[in-house]
N, C-alpha and C positions, 0 to 999 in steps of 0.2 A: 473145254469140252471134258465132261465127266468120264471116268473109266467105267467099263461095263461092270455089273454086279458080279460078285464072286460069292462062293459060300462064306457065311458069316463065321468069324473066329471070335473066341471069348476074349475079354479083358480080364486080367487079374493083376491085383496089386496088394502088397502087404507092407505095412509100415508100423514103427514103434511110436506110440503116443505117451506123453509126458504125464499121465495120470494113471492111477489104478483102474482096473477094468470097469467097475461100477460107475465111478465118477465120469470117465470118458464116455460111457454108454448114455449118461444123463445128457451130455452135450450132443451126442448124435441124435437123440430123440427130441431134444429141447427145440421148440419152434422158433424162439428168438435166436438160438445159436445157428440153427439151419440157415437162417438169413445171412450169416457171416461165412459159413464154410461151404454151403452148397450154392448160394447166390440169393440175392434179394428176389423175393416172390417165390422161392422154392417151399415146399411143404411135404413132409413125409410124417403123417399123423400116425398115431398108434394104431389106428384102423381106418379104412375108408379110402377116398381117393388121394393120390399122390401126385406131385408136379415137381419138376425140376425146371429151372430158370437160369437163363444167362442175360445178364444186363437187364433184369427185371422183365424179360420177354419169355413167355413159356416156351420151353425147349422140347420137353417130353412129358407125358402124362400117363397115368395108369392106376393100378390099385395096389394097396398094401395086402399081401397075402397072409393068412393066418400062420402063426409060429407058436412054438411052446411058450407058455405064459412067462416063465422064468428065465428063458433063453435070451442072451444079449445078441439077437439076431433079427434083422429086417429083411424080408423078401418082397420084391416089387415086380410086378408085371407091367413093363412099360411099352408104350407104342412107339413107332417110328418118330424120328425127329423131323421138323419141317424141312421141305426141300430135298429130302433123300428121294433118290430115283426109285428105289423099291422099298416096300414095307419091310421093317426089320423089327418085329416084336422080340424083346429079350427078357430074360429073368435075371433080376439084379439081387445080389445078396450082400448085405453089410453085416460083418459079424465082429464082435469084440472078444478078445480072450485075454486072460492074465498073461503077463510076461513070464516065461518060464524061469528067468534068472532073478528078475526084480518085481515079483508080483504085488508087493505092497506099494510101489511107487510107479510102475510102468505097466502098460498094456499093448496088445498088438491089435492092429485093425486089418482085417481081410475084406478086400472088395473084389467080387467076381461078377462078371456080366456075360452070361451065356445066351446065345441066340436060340430061340425056340426051333425045333426040328423043322428043316426045310427052309429057314429064313436065309435070304441073300442080302448082302450089303456092299455097297461101293467102297473102295479103298478110301475115298474122301470121308464117307460117313463113318467108317471104322476109325479113322484118325480123329474125327470129331468126338467119338466116344471116349477114346484113350486120353485126348486132351482134357475133356471135361473132368474126368475122374482123377487125373493127375493133379489138376489145379485144386480141385476140391479137398483132396487128401492132403495136400501141402498146406492149404488153409486150415484144415482141422488140426494139423500138427502144431501150427503156430498158435491156434486158439488154446489148445491144451498146454503149451508151453507158457502162454501168458497167464492162464488160470493158476498153474503150478507156481509161477514166480509170485503172484499176488497172494498165495498161501504161505509164502515165506516173507512175512511183512518187513519192510524197512521204514523206519520212521525218521522224521527230522525234528529236532528240537531247536528252536530260535530263542536265544536269551537276549533280552533288551536291557542294557545297563541302567543305572540310576544316575542321580545328580553327582556333581563333583568332577574334578579333572581326571576322568578314568583313562587308564592306559589300554591300548588295544589288546584284546585277549585276556586281560586280567579278570574281569567278571566271568568270562566263559570257563577259564581254568578253575576258578574257585567253585563254580556251580558244579562242574563235572566231578571235582574232588569231593564235593558234598554228597552228591547222589550216587556215585559209584563206591562200592565197598572196597576195602583194602585188597581183597582177593582178586577183585576185578580190575584194578588200576594197571596191572601189568599188561592188560589186553587193549588199553586205550592207545589209539594210533593218531598222530598229528600229521595232517597234510595241508598243502596250500588250499585256501578257500577259493574255488574257482566260480562259485555261485554269486558271491557278493562282488566279485571283481575288484577287490582290494588287496594290494600287496602286502598290507600290514596285518592281515587277519589269516587265522588258521582254522581248518575244519578238524574237530576231534571226533573219532569214530570208535564205537566199541561193537564187537562181534555179538551175534545173537547167542542167547542161552536158554535154559529151560524157563527161566523167569522173565525174560525180556527179548524183544525183537532186536534186530540189528538197528543201531541208532547213530545218526550223524548229528553233531552238535555244531550250530552256527551262532555267530554274535552279530546282532545289529549294533554297530558301533557309530554312534551319532554325536559324540562330544565335540568333534572337530568342526561340526556344522554350526556351533553356537557359542564360540570361544571369545567373542568380542563383547562381552557384558561389561557394563561400566557401574560403578557405585550408585550413580543417580538412578539408573533404571531399577536397581534393587531397592533402594529407598522409596522410590514412587510406588512400586509394587506393593511393599509392606504398608505404606500409608493408605493405598486403596483398599487393602485387605482389612486394615483395622478401622477404616472409615466406612466400610460397608453396613448396610442396613441389616438388623438381625433377621429379618425374614428372608434375606437373600443368602444366609449362611445355613448349610445343611444342619439338621438338628444334632447329628453326631459330632459336629465340630463346634457347636456354639460354646460349650464350656471352655474350650482352648481359645476361641476368639474372644470371650469375655476376660479370661485371664491375661491375654495378650494386650487387650486395651488398658487393663489396670496396670500392668507392668510398664507400658509406655508411659502412662500418666505419671506414675511414681518416678520414672527416670527423668521425665522432663521437670517434675517438681524438684527432685534432687538437684539437677542442674541449675534451676533457677534460685534455690536456696543458697548454693555455693556462690553463684555470681553476685547475689545481694550481699552475702557476707564478705566476699572479697572487696566489693565496692565500699563497703562501710569502713573496713578495717585498713585497707591498702590504698585506695584511691582509683581514679580512672584508669591510669596507666597499667596497674596490676590487673584491673577487671578486663581490659582489652587483651592482655597477655593470657588471662585465663580462658576468655572465649576462644582465642586463637588455638590455644593448646587443646581445649575440649573438642573444637570442630576438627582439628587434625587428628586427634585420637579416634574420634568416631569414624572419620573417613578411612583411617587405617584399619580399623576393626572391620568395617564394611568391605574394604578392599581385599584383605587377606583372609577373612573368615567368611563372611556371608556371600561375597561374589564367587568364591570357589566352592561354596557348599550350596546355597539355595539360589545362586544366580541363574543356573539352568531352568529351575522351576519359574523364577521371576520372568524369564523370557518366554518360556514355552507356553505357560498357563495364561499369558496376557496377550490377547490379540490386538496388540498395538502396531501402527504402521511400521515401527522399526523392528518388530519381531516377526512379521508376517512371512517374510522371505525365509528366515531360518526354520520356522514351523513348516513351511512348504517343503524345503529340501529334506527335513527329517521324514516327514511322512512319505514323500515320494520315494526316498531311499528304501524305507520299509516295505512299501507296496511292490516295488520292483524286485526286492529280495524274495517276498513270498510268492510273486508271480513267477519268477524264474524256478523256484522249487516246485511249484505246480507243474510248470511247462517241462520240467525234466522228465516226468513220468516215473521217477524212481521211488517216490514215497507213497505208501498207503495212508499215511496221515502225517500232519504237521502240527506240532505242539508249540505254543508260544508261551514263554515265560518272561514276565516283566518284574524288575525290582524297582521299588520307589517310584520315581517319575516314569521309568520304563514301563510300568504297568498302564499309565495313562497313554503313553505313546503307542503301546500295543493295541489298546482299545481303539484309539483313533485310527490306526492303520486297518485294523479289521473292518471298522466301520465303513471306511472309504473304499477298500477293496471289495467289500461285499457289493456295493453299489455298481461296480464294474462287472462282477462275476455273476450276479444273481440271475441274469437272464439265462445262464447255462443250467441253472439248478432248479428254477422255480416251475416244476412240472408235477405237482402232486396229484395223484389220483383222487384223493379224498383227504381233506385237512381235518385233523383231530386236535382238540385242545383240552381233553378231559384231564389228563395227567398234569398238564401245566396248571390248570385251575386247581387241582387238588394240592399242588405244592404251594401255590400262592395263599391258599387258604389255611395251610397247616400251622397250627399253633403249639404243637407239642414240643417236647425236649428230648426225645428218644433219637440218638444219633443214627442207629441202624434204620429205624423207620424213615428218617429224613433222607438218609442216603438212598433208600429204595424209592422214594418219591422223586428224588433228583434223577435217578437213573431213568425212571419211567418217563419223565418229562423230556429228558435228553433223547430217549429213543422215539418219543413222539415227534419232536422236532425234526429228527433225522427223517422220519417217514414223511413229514410235511415238506421235506427238502428245503 
């Protein structure tokens, strides 16, 4: 049973927002932002009909009243909410003012809702009004806080190490030493890496400065995933490379491929000459000993030099049955790391740096991860490829001009999502 109507009383609320006054006001009047803090379906245009909604259902409606052009104030004449026992037209004012103590960083929001003279309102309806504005202002505070946090960017840098028996954290520490100046090294902090979920790894962080945002450095450490390489696998990979057809080799690598084939042939020829010479001068037993020594020497070189250096490349770059499982583990590990960085919500951007074979791994990870994440981003209003086309057709040598074209193409790709 509803309470009898009583003379309507005003609702007043004052809160501090985490943006300077002009920026906070832009959120107050932005149509998309209103869906977040007033409620989906709400609309307070610059002029015309206004509507407030709860759970996408129209709750109250009215008109925006004229105010001074430059004033950060909205006045609304709103009709009664549905289900209220008595009509309760009210005059609502939203006003933003600079914060008296921190005007460059904060502002104050004033919400007043006063009944038009003679209006009556049941206590239940008055409670509805107070609860609506309390929730709306709380959401607006959270929205301004989120915007303020995004304006202080935090970035993540993921370093993917290259071939060889790498130690956990070695490539990461070397990279940070190289990119951070001596004056900034004292600000580098080392903490356990909670994102990669490896007890062997650390996260290195540097605080923001005038020249850079706050940055967290992570390492995608994958060497342990591919540590069972055999000499036979390396030799087979090298043989397949040298035996490849010329048209299958990228043009930039064809000189190296050609030199490699000549070097291999000269090596085999030298071995053959040595064997013939030994056989003629020393006999069959000496030849057998020479062959055994040569084979063991080659295997030793392959085991201790090639396996530990190019063995990782031999395994990862060859989609043979024995390598598929290791390739899968490395890619999955990288995709999970990047996904967890995204899901943390902490970073405004993620930079991936690959060294040697790490650059190939990084590219594969991005390619496969995009297939999973693309559906969240492929919503361009209008696709444009003008700048990208200009970049592809560019034949000049001016680095400044080339960088401008690259930036234009990058911005275009961003707009295309």
